[in-house]
N, CA, C and O of each residue as an XYZ file, in Angstrom:
408
protein
N      37.538     37.753     -3.019
C      38.277     37.050     -1.974
C      39.617     37.725     -1.774
O      40.295     38.025     -2.757
N      40.021     37.973     -0.563
C      41.332     38.605     -0.246
C      42.473     37.707     -0.593
O      42.401     36.491     -0.413
N      43.529     38.300     -1.091
C      44.788     37.593     -1.364
C      45.868     38.135     -0.409
O      46.546     39.104     -0.751
N      46.038     37.543      0.758
C      46.849     38.064      1.826
C      47.721     36.874      2.326
O      47.232     35.900      2.898
N      49.074     37.029      2.062
C      49.914     35.918      2.545
C      51.404     36.303      2.477
O      51.768     37.341      1.925
N      52.223     35.469      3.033
C      53.688     35.631      3.040
C      54.215     35.025      1.715
O      53.694     34.035      1.201
N      55.265     35.672      1.201
C      55.898     35.182     -0.050
C      57.398     35.286      0.107
O      57.917     36.006      0.960
N      58.098     34.513     -0.778
C      59.562     34.494     -0.711
C      60.191     35.784     -1.195
O      59.534     36.609     -1.832
N      61.434     35.949     -0.897
C      62.157     37.170     -1.355
C      62.166     37.271     -2.858
O      62.094     38.387     -3.372
N      62.251     36.172     -3.609
C      62.264     36.157     -4.978
C      60.867     36.636     -5.549
O      60.825     37.446     -6.476
N      59.780     36.137     -4.996
C      58.452     36.587     -5.415
C      58.228     38.081     -5.044
O      57.624     38.828     -5.814
N      58.708     38.486     -3.896
C      58.572     39.811     -3.419
C      59.214     40.800     -4.488
O      58.600     41.767     -4.939
N      60.459     40.471     -4.831
C      61.188     41.309     -5.779
C      60.546     41.329     -7.166
O      60.586     42.355     -7.845
N      59.957     40.213     -7.597
C      59.298     40.151     -8.862
C      58.055     41.097     -8.839
O      57.805     41.828     -9.798
N      57.290     41.059     -7.718
C      56.161     41.988     -7.625
C      56.528     43.430     -7.581
O      55.833     44.264     -8.161
N      57.637     43.765     -6.887
C      58.142     45.123     -6.953
C      58.384     45.574     -8.316
O      58.026     46.694     -8.679
N      58.991     44.731     -9.108
C      59.302     45.083    -10.523
C      58.135     45.349    -11.406
O      58.288     45.888    -12.502
N      56.920     44.967    -10.935
C      55.714     45.140    -11.724
C      55.215     46.560    -11.626
O      54.433     47.027    -12.454
N      55.696     47.254    -10.568
C      55.246     48.626    -10.289
C      53.727     48.777    -10.069
O      53.145     49.825    -10.350
N      53.106     47.701     -9.558
C      51.711     47.644     -9.287
C      51.401     47.731     -7.788
O      50.236     47.788     -7.394
N      52.465     47.740     -6.942
C      52.266     47.597     -5.533
C      52.849     48.805     -4.820
O      53.833     49.397     -5.265
N      52.202     49.170     -3.669
C      52.723     50.159     -2.732
C      53.559     49.364     -1.750
O      53.094     48.354     -1.222
N      54.781     49.799     -1.494
C      55.751     49.074     -0.656
C      55.732     49.807      0.739
O      55.941     51.016      0.830
N      55.475     49.018      1.789
C      55.377     49.630      3.114
C      56.364     48.884      3.985
O      56.338     47.660      4.110
N      57.262     49.707      4.599
C      58.246     49.296      5.528
C      57.684     49.616      6.939
O      57.512     50.778      7.310
N      57.410     48.554      7.694
C      56.791     48.735      9.006
C      57.788     48.796     10.131
O      57.375     48.777     11.290
N      59.107     48.871      9.858
C      60.110     49.063     10.854
C      60.037     50.394     11.468
O      59.372     51.277     10.926
N      60.678     50.599     12.568
C      60.768     51.905     13.196
C      61.611     52.858     12.401
O      62.436     52.385     11.620
N      61.480     54.165     12.529
C      62.380     55.075     11.827
C      63.819     54.839     12.111
O      64.659     54.989     11.223
N      64.145     54.462     13.360
C      65.513     54.175     13.796
C      66.092     53.013     12.956
O      67.255     53.043     12.555
N      65.254     51.996     12.704
C      65.714     50.816     11.925
C      65.972     51.214     10.457
O      66.688     50.517      9.738
N      65.403     52.300     10.040
C      65.551     52.737      8.605
C      66.810     53.594      8.417
O      67.115     53.960      7.282
N      67.542     53.925      9.467
C      68.688     54.711      9.388
C      69.813     53.890      8.610
O      69.822     52.659      8.642
N      70.703     54.589      7.952
C      71.716     53.881      7.117
C      72.515     52.873      7.956
O      72.826     51.793      7.454
N      72.858     53.185      9.209
C      73.684     52.230      9.918
C      72.854     50.940     10.349
O      73.410     49.995     10.908
N      71.588     50.953     10.078
C      70.755     49.789     10.375
C      70.165     49.179      9.128
O      69.214     48.401      9.194
N      70.754     49.547      7.945
C      70.278     48.933      6.707
C      69.520     49.821      5.804
O      69.194     49.441      4.679
N      69.216     51.043      6.280
C      68.476     51.987      5.417
C      67.067     51.498      5.117
O      66.495     50.637      5.785
N      66.539     52.136      4.024
C      65.125     51.911      3.671
C      64.994     50.594      2.873
O      63.859     50.157      2.689
N      65.991     49.970      2.417
C      66.098     48.666      1.717
C      65.482     48.792      0.311
O      66.160     48.575     -0.694
N      64.262     49.127      0.261
C      63.540     49.266     -1.043
C      63.283     50.768     -1.285
O      62.556     51.391     -0.511
N      63.872     51.363     -2.352
C      63.844     52.748     -2.621
C      62.453     53.408     -2.514
O      62.335     54.484     -1.927
N      61.465     52.819     -3.037
C      60.149     53.458     -3.121
C      59.235     53.155     -1.912
O      58.042     53.458     -1.951
N      59.768     52.587     -0.890
C      58.955     52.149      0.263
C      58.608     53.421      1.111
O      59.332     54.412      1.201
N      57.408     53.248      1.711
C      56.942     54.297      2.688
C      57.024     53.656      4.043
O      56.901     52.438      4.173
N      57.239     54.502      5.096
C      57.365     53.960      6.483
C      56.040     54.221      7.222
O      55.533     55.341      7.277
N      55.518     53.139      7.778
C      54.466     53.176      8.726
C      54.914     52.310      9.909
O      54.868     51.081      9.855
N      55.341     52.980     10.963
C      55.983     52.390     12.084
C      55.040     51.496     12.874
O      54.067     51.996     13.438
N      55.285     50.220     12.934
C      54.439     49.256     13.615
C      54.331     49.505     15.187
O      53.378     49.101     15.853
N      55.349     50.173     15.675
C      55.357     50.458     17.157
C      54.664     51.740     17.478
O      54.548     52.094     18.651
N      54.197     52.452     16.485
C      53.463     53.723     16.745
C      52.064     53.402     17.352
O      51.430     52.408     16.998
N      51.623     54.265     18.257
C      50.262     54.103     18.757
C      49.171     54.308     17.684
O      48.026     53.894     17.866
N      49.552     54.958     16.555
C      48.619     55.219     15.454
C      48.722     54.198     14.353
O      48.124     54.401     13.297
N      49.451     53.100     14.537
C      49.687     52.157     13.459
C      48.379     51.634     12.847
O      48.226     51.704     11.627
N      47.477     51.139     13.598
C      46.212     50.621     13.079
C      45.443     51.714     12.328
O      44.869     51.453     11.272
N      45.433     52.936     12.872
C      44.733     54.071     12.295
C      45.397     54.390     10.954
O      44.688     54.636      9.979
N      46.716     54.397     10.870
C      47.460     54.734      9.745
C      47.197     53.695      8.606
O      47.084     54.031      7.427
N      47.111     52.435      9.042
C      46.798     51.395      8.022
C      45.387     51.548      7.541
O      45.122     51.410      6.347
N      44.485     51.828      8.431
C      43.058     51.914      8.115
C      42.793     53.098      7.135
O      41.807     53.078      6.399
N      43.654     54.095      7.134
C      43.535     55.273      6.227
C      43.986     54.974      4.814
O      43.742     55.780      3.916
N      44.646     53.828      4.583
C      45.104     53.464      3.252
C      43.938     52.961      2.469
O      42.957     52.486      3.040
N      44.030     53.060      1.107
C      43.005     52.571      0.167
C      43.077     51.050      0.149
O      44.066     50.486     -0.318
N      42.042     50.378      0.650
C      42.004     49.020      0.830
C      41.931     48.180     -0.498
O      42.146     46.968     -0.489
N      41.631     48.851     -1.599
C      41.542     48.219     -2.889
C      42.847     48.237     -3.677
O      42.969     47.618     -4.734
N      43.844     48.984     -3.115
C      45.208     48.958     -3.804
C      45.949     47.699     -3.335
O      45.514     46.971     -2.443
N      47.107     47.491     -4.001
C      47.941     46.305     -3.737
C      49.175     46.751     -2.895
O      49.822     47.759     -3.180
N      49.450     45.966     -1.880
C      50.511     46.273     -0.945
C      51.527     45.152     -0.757
O      51.193     43.967     -0.756
N      52.784     45.575     -0.599
C      53.855     44.698     -0.164
C      54.366     45.255      1.159
O      54.683     46.442      1.242
N      54.450     44.454      2.156
C      54.968     44.951      3.476
C      56.177     44.131      3.854
O      56.320     42.965      3.488
N      57.039     44.787      4.600
C      58.251     44.103      5.148
C      58.675     44.732      6.477
O      58.300     45.863      6.788
N      59.444     44.001      7.239
C      60.050     44.412      8.468
C      61.375     43.795      8.555
O      61.888     43.371      7.520
N      62.009     43.694      9.724
C      63.373     43.183      9.832
C      63.383     41.664      9.680
O      64.184     41.129      8.914
N      62.517     40.973     10.387
C      62.611     39.462     10.412
C      61.372     38.763      9.926
O      61.372     37.546      9.739
N      60.316     39.518      9.718
C      59.080     38.846      9.237
C      58.060     38.691     10.349
O      56.901     38.385     10.072
N      58.448     38.890     11.576
C      57.553     38.636     12.731
C      56.447     39.673     12.736
O      55.268     39.329     12.830
N      56.827     40.962     12.635
C      55.801     42.023     12.667
C      54.879     42.014     11.487
O      53.705     42.369     11.599
N      55.424     41.595     10.312
C      54.560     41.575      9.150
C      53.471     40.385      9.221
O      52.357     40.486      8.707
N      53.878     39.363      9.847
C      52.879     38.317     10.107
C      51.681     38.783     10.840
O      50.564     38.428     10.462
N      51.847     39.583     11.904
C      50.768     40.124     12.650
C      50.030     41.228     11.848
O      48.813     41.388     11.934
N      50.839     41.977     11.063
C      50.264     43.035     10.301
C      49.351     42.472      9.156
O      48.326     43.063      8.817
N      49.767     41.317      8.586
C      48.903     40.647      7.552
C      47.484     40.403      8.152
O      46.454     40.698      7.545
N      47.514     39.851      9.367
C      46.157     39.532      9.962
C      45.384     40.807     10.183
O      44.192     40.848      9.879
N      46.023     41.882     10.713
C      45.412     43.108     10.946
C      44.800     43.725      9.611
O      43.662     44.194      9.573
N      45.600     43.684      8.600
C      45.160     44.216      7.298
C      43.947     43.412      6.722
O      42.999     43.957      6.157
N      44.067     42.078      6.919
C      42.946     41.252      6.491
C      41.654     41.633      7.209
O      40.589     41.745      6.602
N      41.788     41.832      8.547
C      40.644     42.236      9.394
C      40.103     43.620      9.020
O      38.913     43.897      9.171
N      40.977     44.462      8.541
C      40.618     45.825      8.136
C      39.972     45.905      6.792
O      39.430     46.945      6.418
N      40.023     44.763      6.015
C      39.343     44.717      4.731
C      40.250     44.907      3.475
O      39.755     45.163      2.378
N      41.529     44.781      3.662
C      42.410     44.928      2.551
C      42.223     43.723      1.594
O      41.887     42.622      2.031
N      42.442     43.950      0.319
C      42.188     42.881     -0.695
C      43.434     42.144     -1.095
O      43.399     40.934     -1.318
N      44.552     42.866     -1.191
C      45.808     42.239     -1.667
C      46.985     42.753     -0.933
O      47.385     43.904     -1.108
N      47.558     41.915     -0.103
C      48.730     42.233      0.651
C      49.665     41.103      0.787
O      49.236     40.022      1.191
N      50.940     41.266      0.475
C      51.928     40.228      0.644
C      53.056     40.674      1.505
O      53.507     41.814      1.389
N      53.543     39.794      2.392
C      54.647     40.223      3.220
C      55.883     39.395      2.852
O      55.799     38.272      2.354
N      57.055     40.027      3.133
C      58.367     39.385      2.813
C      58.678     38.399      3.851
O      58.995     38.746      4.989
N      58.592     37.164      3.478
C      58.897     36.036      4.398
C      60.287     36.155      4.897
O      61.214     36.225      4.090
N      60.496     36.184      6.210
C      61.824     36.319      6.802
C      62.351     37.729      6.889
O      63.487     37.952      7.308
N      61.501     38.712      6.480
C      61.929     40.129      6.408
C      63.183     40.447      5.657
O      63.619     39.670      4.807
N      63.774     41.585      5.960
C      65.010     41.922      5.203
C      66.158     41.032      5.599
O      67.138     40.963      4.858
N      66.098     40.341      6.727
C      67.154     39.376      7.027
C      67.188     38.233      6.060
O      68.217     37.573      5.913
N      66.044     37.973      5.369
C      65.943     36.853      4.521
C      66.331     37.204      3.048
O      66.264     36.357      2.157
N      66.733     38.471      2.832
C      67.112     38.876      1.468
C      68.501     38.314      1.074
O      68.973     38.558     -0.037
């Protein structure tokens, strides 16, 4: 059974510290610039949710690995959670409230 849901900033940070998760920032490259807050989490990879290839890029990921996803406010990750569930991912958590909630 898939484990896909929103979690608090505290839970998110705890899971990052386990080093068992791949961290995905779904903000635009512009939002990742230093003047807009930078990458926030050092080991995150960027998969731009506004890209026409977004679903394809997600679908190319290993669905059996564990993922943490975040955006600016949590709105985009809510939609992305559903998409990842539909694509067959097994374990995905999003940062409730996005980076604004940190």
